[in-house]
C-alpha positions in Angstrom: 7.6 15.6 15.0 10.4 16.6 17.4 10.4 13.0 18.9 11.4 11.7 15.5 14.6 13.7 15.4 16.5 11.1 17.4 14.8 8.0 15.8 17.7 5.6 15.1 17.3 3.1 12.3 19.0 0.3 14.1 16.3 -2.1 13.1 16.8 -1.3 9.4 20.4 -2.6 9.6 19.3 -5.5 11.8 16.8 -6.6 9.1 19.2 -6.0 6.3 21.7 -8.3 7.9 19.0 -10.9 8.4 18.1 -10.7 4.8 21.7 -11.1 3.7 21.8 -14.5 5.5 19.1 -15.8 3.2 19.8 -16.7 -0.4 17.5 -14.6 -2.5 18.6 -14.4 -6.1 16.0 -14.0 -8.8 14.2 -17.3 -9.2 15.2 -18.4 -5.8 12.8 -16.4 -3.5 10.8 -19.0 -1.6 13.0 -19.0 1.5 13.0 -15.2 1.9 9.2 -15.0 1.1 8.6 -17.5 3.9 10.8 -15.4 6.2 8.5 -12.5 5.6 5.5 -14.7 6.3 7.1 -15.7 9.6 7.7 -12.1 10.4 4.0 -11.3 9.8 2.9 -14.2 12.0 5.3 -13.3 14.8 3.8 -9.7 14.8 0.2 -10.8 14.4 -0.1 -8.9 11.1 -2.5 -10.0 8.4 -0.7 -11.0 5.2 -1.2 -12.4 1.7 1.4 -14.7 0.1 0.5 -15.6 -3.5 1.5 -18.6 -5.6 4.5 -16.7 -7.0 5.7 -15.8 -3.5 4.9 -12.1 -3.7 3.8 -11.0 -0.3 1.7 -8.2 1.2 1.8 -7.5 5.0 -0.8 -5.2 6.5 -0.2 -2.9 9.5 -3.1 -0.8 10.9 -2.8 3.0 11.3 -1.5 4.4 14.5 -3.6 6.6 16.8 -4.8 9.7 15.0 -4.2 8.3 11.5 -7.2 6.0 11.3 -8.9 8.2 8.7 -5.8 8.8 6.6 -5.5 7.1 3.2 -3.6 3.9 3.2 0.0 4.0 2.0 1.6 1.1 0.0 5.3 0.6 0.7 6.8 -1.3 -2.2 10.1 -3.1 -3.1 11.3 -6.4 -4.4 13.0 -9.3 -2.6 15.2 -10.7 -5.3 18.7 -9.6 -6.1 21.1 -9.9 -9.0 23.8 -12.5 -8.3 27.2 -11.5 -9.6 30.6 -12.2 -8.2 34.3 -11.7 -9.0 35.9 -14.7 -10.8 38.2 -15.3 -7.9 35.3 -15.5 -5.3 34.0 -18.9 -4.3 30.3 -18.3 -3.5 27.1 -20.3 -4.2 24.2 -17.9 -4.3 21.7 -20.7 -4.0 22.8 -21.6 -0.5 25.6 -19.3 0.9 24.8 -16.2 3.0 26.4 -13.0 1.8 29.8 -12.2 3.3 29.0 -8.6 4.4 31.3 -6.2 6.2 31.6 -2.5 6.8 34.3 -0.5 5.1 34.7 3.3 5.1 31.1 4.0 5.9 29.7 1.5 3.3 28.3 -2.0 3.6 29.9 -4.4 1.1 29.6 -8.1 0.3 33.3 -8.6 -0.4 33.4 -9.7 -4.0 29.7 -10.4 -4.7 26.7 -8.3 -5.3 25.2 -7.0 -2.0 21.6 -7.0 -2.9 21.1 -3.5 -1.6 18.9 -3.4 -4.7 16.4 -4.0 -3.3 17.1 -5.6 0.1 17.1 -2.1 1.6 13.4 -1.8 0.7 12.6 -5.0 2.6 14.7 -3.8 5.6 13.0 -0.4 5.6 9.6 -2.0 5.4 10.2 -4.5 8.1 11.6 -1.8 10.4 8.6 0.3 9.9 6.2 -2.6 10.6 8.2 -3.5 13.7 8.1 0.0 15.1 5.9 1.0 18.0 6.6 4.8 18.1 6.4 6.0 14.5 3.1 7.6 13.5 1.7 6.5 10.2 -1.4 5.7 8.2 -2.4 2.2 7.5 0.5 0.5 5.7 0.5 -2.2 3.1 4.1 -3.6 2.6 4.2 -5.1 -0.9 7.4 -7.1 -1.7 7.5 -8.7 -5.1 9.7 -11.5 -6.6 11.8 -11.7 -9.7 11.9 -7.9 -10.5 15.5 -8.3 -11.8 14.6 -10.7 -14.5 11.6 -8.9 -16.0 9.4 -7.6 -13.2 7.8 -11.0 -13.2 6.3 -10.9 -9.8 4.6 -7.5 -10.4 3.3 -8.7 -13.8 1.4 -11.6 -12.2 0.4 -9.8 -8.9 -3.3 -9.4 -8.2 -3.7 -5.8 -7.0 -7.2 -6.4 -5.7 -5.7 -7.3 -2.3 -4.5 -3.7 -2.0 -6.5 -0.8 -0.8 -3.9 2.0 -1.1 -3.8 4.6 -3.8 -0.6 6.1 -2.6 2.6 4.2 -3.2 6.2 4.8 -2.0 8.4 2.6 -4.0 11.8 2.1 -2.3 13.9 0.9 -5.3 15.9 3.9 -6.2 19.6 4.4 -5.5 20.1 8.1 -5.2 19.5 10.0 -2.0 18.0 13.4 -2.5 16.1 12.4 -5.6 12.5 11.6 -6.0 11.8 9.5 -9.1 8.5 10.2 -10.8 8.6 8.2 -14.1 10.7 5.5 -15.7 11.3 3.6 -18.9 9.5 0.5 -20.0 11.4 -2.5 -21.4 11.6 -6.0 -22.6 14.1 -8.9 -23.1 15.0 -9.4 -26.7 16.1 -13.0 -27.2 17.8 -14.4 -30.3 18.3 -18.1 -31.1 20.6 -18.7 -34.1 21.2 -22.3 -35.1 24.8 -23.3 -35.8 26.4 -26.2 -37.5 29.7 -27.8 -36.4 32.5 -29.8 -38.0 35.4 -31.7 -36.5 38.8 -29.9 -36.4 42.1 -30.2 -34.7 44.6 -27.5 -33.8 46.1 -25.4 -31.0 43.4 -24.4 -28.5 43.4 -20.8 -27.3 41.2 -19.1 -24.7 40.4 -15.5 -25.4 39.2 -13.5 -22.4 38.0 -9.9 -22.5 37.9 -8.6 -18.9 38.7 -5.7 -16.7 35.5 -3.8 -17.6 33.5 -1.8 -15.0 30.1 -3.0 -16.1 27.1 -1.6 -14.2 23.3 -1.3 -14.4 22.1 -1.3 -18.0 19.5 1.4 -17.2 20.9 3.8 -14.6 24.5 3.6 -15.9 24.0 3.2 -19.6 24.8 6.9 -19.9 28.3 6.4 -18.5 29.3 5.0 -22.0 30.9 1.9 -20.5 32.1 -0.9 -22.7 30.3 -4.2 -23.1 32.5 -7.3 -23.2 30.2 -9.1 -25.7 30.4 -6.3 -28.2 34.2 -6.1 -27.7 34.5 -9.8 -28.3 32.7 -9.5 -31.6 35.0 -6.7 -32.6 38.1 -8.7 -31.7 37.0 -11.8 -33.6 36.2 -9.7 -36.6 39.6 -8.0 -36.5 41.4 -11.2 -36.0 40.1 -12.6 -39.3 42.5 -10.3 -41.2 45.5 -11.7 -39.3 45.1 -15.4 -38.6 43.0 -18.4 -39.5 40.9 -19.7 -36.6 37.8 -21.7 -35.7 35.4 -21.0 -32.9 34.7 -23.7 -30.3 32.7 -21.9 -27.6 31.7 -18.5 -26.3 30.1 -17.1 -23.1 29.5 -13.6 -21.8 27.4 -12.2 -19.1 24.6 -13.6 -16.8 22.0 -10.8 -16.8 20.6 -8.6 -19.5 20.2 -5.7 -17.1 23.9 -5.8 -16.2 26.5 -4.4 -18.7 28.7 -7.4 -19.5 32.1 -7.2 -17.8 33.7 -10.3 -19.1 33.4 -12.6 -22.2 35.3 -15.7 -23.0 35.8 -17.4 -26.4 37.7 -20.7 -27.2 39.2 -21.1 -30.6 41.3 -23.5 -32.6 44.2 -22.2 -34.6 47.7 -23.1 -35.9 50.8 -22.7 -33.8 52.2 -20.5 -36.6 49.4 -18.0 -35.9 50.2 -17.4 -32.2 52.4 -14.4 -32.8 49.8 -12.7 -35.0 47.0 -13.4 -32.5 49.0 -12.0 -29.6 49.9 -9.0 -31.6 46.3 -8.4 -32.5 45.3 -8.8 -28.9 47.8 -6.2 -27.8 46.8 -3.7 -30.5 43.1 -4.1 -29.8 43.6 -3.8 -26.1 45.6 -0.5 -26.5 43.0 0.9 -28.9 40.1 0.0 -26.5 41.8 1.5 -23.5 42.3 4.7 -25.4 38.7 4.7 -26.7 37.3 4.0 -23.2 39.9 6.0 -21.2 37.2 7.8 -19.1 35.1 4.7 -18.3 37.0 1.4 -18.8 40.7 2.1 -18.9 41.6 -1.3 -17.6 40.1 -3.3 -20.5 42.3 -6.4 -20.9 42.4 -8.9 -23.8 44.0 -12.1 -22.5 45.2 -15.0 -24.6 45.8 -18.4 -22.9 47.4 -21.3 -24.7 45.6 -24.6 -23.9 47.6 -27.1 -26.0 46.7 -29.3 -29.0 43.1 -30.3 -29.1 40.4 -31.9 -31.3 37.0 -30.3 -31.1 33.7 -29.6 -32.8 34.0 -26.1 -34.1 31.6 -23.8 -35.9 31.2 -24.4 -39.6 32.6 -21.4 -41.4 29.2 -20.1 -42.4 28.0 -20.4 -38.7 31.1 -18.6 -37.5 30.4 -15.7 -39.8 26.8 -15.5 -38.6 27.9 -15.3 -35.0 30.5 -12.6 -35.7 28.1 -10.7 -37.9 25.5 -10.7 -35.2 27.9 -9.4 -32.6 29.1 -6.7 -34.9 25.6 -5.5 -35.9 23.5 -6.0 -32.7 22.7 -2.5 -31.2 24.2 -1.6 -27.9 24.1 1.5 -25.7 22.1 4.7 -26.0 20.0 4.8 -29.1 18.2 8.1 -28.5 18.1 10.8 -25.9 14.8 12.3 -24.8 13.7 15.3 -26.8 11.6 16.7 -24.0 13.7 16.1 -20.8 17.3 17.3 -20.8 19.8 14.6 -20.0 17.3 11.7 -20.0 18.1 8.6 -22.0 15.0 7.7 -23.9 15.9 4.5 -25.6 18.8 2.0 -25.1 19.7 -1.6 -25.4 22.3 -3.9 -23.7 23.4 -7.3 -25.0 23.8 -8.8 -21.5 24.1 -12.5 -22.2 25.6 -14.6 -25.0 26.0 -18.4 -25.0 27.3 -20.6 -27.8 26.3 -24.3 -27.3 26.4 -27.3 -29.5 23.4 -26.3 -31.6 22.7 -22.6 -31.3 24.1 -19.2 -30.5 21.9 -17.5 -27.8 21.8 -13.8 -27.2 19.7 -11.8 -24.7 19.4 -8.0 -24.8 17.6 -5.7 -22.4 15.7 -3.1 -24.4 14.5 0.0 -22.6 12.6 3.1 -23.6 10.2 5.7 -22.1 8.4 5.6 -25.5 6.6 2.3 -26.2 6.8 2.6 -30.0 10.6 3.3 -29.8 11.0 0.2 -27.5 9.1 -1.9 -30.0 11.0 -0.5 -33.0 14.3 -1.3 -31.4 13.0 -4.8 -30.7 12.1 -5.2 -34.3 15.6 -4.2 -35.4 17.1 -7.0 -33.3 14.4 -9.4 -34.6 15.2 -8.4 -38.2 18.9 -9.1 -37.6 18.2 -12.4 -36.0 15.8 -13.6 -38.8 18.2 -12.4 -41.5 20.8 -14.8 -40.1 18.3 -17.7 -40.1 17.5 -17.5 -36.4 14.3 -17.3 -34.3 13.4 -14.3 -32.1 11.2 -13.9 -29.1 10.5 -11.3 -26.5 10.1 -11.8 -22.7 9.0 -9.8 -19.7 7.7 -6.7 -21.5 6.7 -4.0 -19.1 5.2 -0.5 -19.6 6.8 2.8 -18.9 5.8 4.6 -15.7 4.2 7.8 -17.1 4.7 11.2 -15.5 1.7 12.3 -13.4 1.2 16.0 -13.7 -1.0 16.3 -10.5 0.6 14.4 -7.6 -0.4 15.3 -4.0 2.1 12.6 -2.8 4.9 14.2 -4.7 4.0 17.7 -3.4 3.9 16.4 0.2 7.2 14.6 -0.1 8.9 17.7 -1.7 7.5 19.8 1.2 8.8 17.5 3.9 12.3 17.3 2.2 12.4 21.1 2.0 11.5 21.5 5.6 14.3 19.0 6.6 17.1 20.2 4.4 16.2 23.7 3.3 16.2 22.9 -0.3 14.1 21.0 -2.8 14.9 17.4 -3.8 15.7 16.5 -7.3 12.5 15.4 -8.9 13.5 13.3 -11.9 12.5 10.9 -14.6 14.9 7.9 -15.0 15.9 5.4 -17.7 16.0 2.3 -15.4 12.9 0.2 -15.2 10.7 0.1 -12.1 7.7 -1.9 -11.1 5.8 1.4 -10.6 4.8 1.3 -14.3 3.0 -1.9 -13.9 1.2 -0.9 -10.7 0.4 2.5 -12.3 -1.5 0.6 -15.0 -3.1 -1.9 -12.6 -4.3 0.5 -9.9 -6.6 3.3 -11.1 -5.6 6.7 -9.8 -2.3 5.5 -8.2 0.0 8.3 -7.0 3.5 6.9 -6.8 7.0 8.2 -5.9 10.3 6.2 -5.7 13.1 6.9 -3.3 16.1 5.2 -1.8 19.6 5.7 -0.3 22.8 5.9 -2.2 23.9 2.5 -3.5 26.9 2.4 -5.8 27.8 -0.1 -8.5 24.6 -2.0 -8.3 24.5 -5.3 -10.2 28.3 -5.6 -9.9 30.6 -7.3 -7.4 31.6 -3.8 -6.2 28.1 -2.9 -5.0 28.1 -0.9 -1.7 25.4 0.6 0.4 26.1 4.0 2.0 25.3 3.7 5.8 24.9 7.4 6.5 22.7 7.8 3.5 20.6 4.9 4.6 20.0 6.5 7.9 19.1 9.9 6.4 16.6 8.3 4.0 15.1 6.4 6.9 14.6 9.6 8.9 13.1 11.2 5.8 10.7 8.3 5.2 9.6 8.4 8.8 8.7 12.1 8.6 6.9 11.6 5.3 4.7 9.0 6.8 4.0 11.2 9.8 3.0 14.0 7.3 0.5 11.8 5.4 -2.4 12.4 7.8 -4.8 13.5 5.1 
């Protein structure tokens, strides 16, 4: 064990940088999956790449660990693709523009993909190593985790032998995650009718919000731009006549929406009232969200005289009613675990096109019946307004395992390294562990990872020192898993 004290994780950062050169947003994972295949071939490792591009790479045990139970190392290869409005970046073909600032790796205005590129980097560095003792390893890297755990849903676990899994998709050093919420995507399609109208075109933009991960950061009480847009449009009805042309807000249902835009037609005589309403709403919102989103901004841009197909008044009311009534945020805290969010929802995407209003909410709960009840609430609202409702990507909660030898061993190793116990916690974010827990009988699973801040946002950063410490911890855990 003493030889591991000076083990430097240079290869972790090497592989992380290599990954950042390859576009790997959700739904665009073929190239990075093939990169992993090339890695396996170059190192003479057996591998399986399935039709969905999930991949498993196998590495034999080192000397003395031949009889130790196999360990599955697991993460996902896809990333959330978000950027600042002023950043010119094509996630389908451009490498990430990474740099180091104040001890953090950043992507300079886009998401970094530390969630979960760091798992891929850890896994490849471990497979590449020649001096780290470990049991037989199965590195499982899935696709499309960020859009509903789709890779894990379809994955055939019969290609795995391991019953011990270390998931590397957490973002909090010093914490071992031992259960998580289940979830689903709640999708509403509300038909709209349009009529021809003419007037002064205005663009309303609600921006300046912090956003964040709709699971791990839903408890920070941050504002959602789609919800605020509905509130603004409802308030505006009392002050001015207007018609709605278009609306967009958000790109992912697992990211709290930071910006929403709505185009309207109105009369020039209403400009003053609309601007006054915007200033008032902005001041009120900044006061209400002073601790979480004190830079909320309501912008009004004049676009000139225009003719357009606008929403029929009845369709306009349906859209505003939906935004005013759709649930958002924490719905219930756990009654058994202090501080744990049990049930929540996030309306992450809205789009108004020519024929329908589309809304997509991420629903999460550690209690399946509560998840389904919240889904039914959104379904009822949708159908009440004459729309159609569907769910996508439902995944189960990862249930707490009372007896966990892997957890006990990992707690013991942490205690020996740092002189204190790690935080052993249940979380509200969704992890693939729940699906594998259902698929692999007797699976003993723990999730860990380094500190990553502001995941799913353009401010995402990976803590370099934390990445190194978690690497050293992971190496010692593997060395300790000899029986």
